[in-house]
N, C-alpha and C positions, 0 to 999 in steps of 0.2 A: 484401520479406519483411514479414509482418504484425508489428506492434509493439503493445506495451501498456506502461502505467506500473505500476510496483510501488513501494510505499513500505514501508520497515521503520519502524514507528511508534516514538514515544518510549518506550513500555513495553518493547518488544523490545530497543531500543538499551540501555536501562537494565539489562535482564536479561543483557546481554552475549551475545546469541544472533545477532548479525549474521552471523558466519561460518557458523553452522549453517543459517541461512536461505539465504545465498548458495550454500552447498554444495548444498542441496536444489534451488535454482533451476537450477544447472548440471546436477545429476543428472537433472533433468526435461527436459533437452535445450534449454534456453533459452540464447541467446547474450546476454550483457550488452553492449549497444551503447554505453551510457553509464551512469555512476554517480557520485554525489557525496553527501557527508554535508553537512548544513546544519541550520540552526535557523530555522524560520519565525517571523516576527514575528506578533503577534496579528492585525494587519491582513492579512498574507499568508495566514494560515490562514483567515480569514473570506473572503477573495477566492477561495481555492481551493475552499472548500465553499459558495460562494454559492448553488448549486442547492438547498441545504437551508435557506436563510435563514428560511423560514416554519415550519420544523419545530421542535418543542420541544427537541430535542437540539443544535441549531445552536451555541448559546453554549458549552455544555460541550465539544462536539467541537472547536470552534475553540480554546478554552483548552487542552485536552489536547494538540492537535497543535502548539501553540506552547510547550509546557511543557519541551521538551528537544530534543536533536538527533534528526534523522530521516535515513534513507538513501533517496534516490530513485534508481530504476533504470529505464532504458529496456530492455525485454526484447524479443527477437525470436525467433520460431519459427513454424512453421505453426500456425494456429489459436491464436495467442498469447493472445488475450483469454479464450476459453473454457478453455483449458488452465490458465492462471494462476488463474482463478477456482476451478477444480477443486482445484488444489494448495493454495489458501488455505483452502477450506472455507467453511461457512456463517458469516455475519456474527457470530452468537452462538456463541462457543466451546463453550458447553454443548450446542449442537445440531450442531456440526461433527463430521464423521466422524473416527474415529480415524485418525491418520497425517497429517491435514491440518495445515497450519501453525497455523491458529487453534486447533485442538484441542490441539496440542502446546504452543503458546506464549502463547495469548490468556488474558486474565483475565475480561473481560466484553464485552458487546456493543460498547462504545466502545473499550476498551483490548484490542483483539483482534490485536495484533502487526503486521498487514500490511494494506495497501490495494491494490486493483487496479481498473483501469478496467472498466466494465460493458458498453461498446459501442464500436464503431469511432469514432463521432463523439466520444464522451467521451474515448477514448484520445488522439485527435488534439489535443483541447483541453488535456487534462492534460499530455501530453508537451510541448506548446508552453509551458505554464505554467512548467515546470521546465527545459526544454532548448530554449530559443529558438534556432533554427538560423540 
């Protein structure tokens, strides 16, 4: 079964919308194969977002992702990556379609409530980062 990583980011955890996001995940036909709440250290956040190291937002994103608890989920369903990205919506909540998670719960392009893998190779790396088997 295809898998993808989902993260409920610190802003959404702080807003107390974890349950609403999980309900949406289940309503969209995803199986939650694994889930845990944790807090990334600054070094762990930098390691997770290493692909963005040269980008201007890297430091801010790493600091934000280590600023509070997150919920990481391993999601399964047919076409998991594409479907999860559709449910999340555009990275910028202001550009996300109504009804998407980022439109509903995001604040700005960085504090946008959720994260998801963008390709099969990325999903494999990200899932291994959080759920070493």
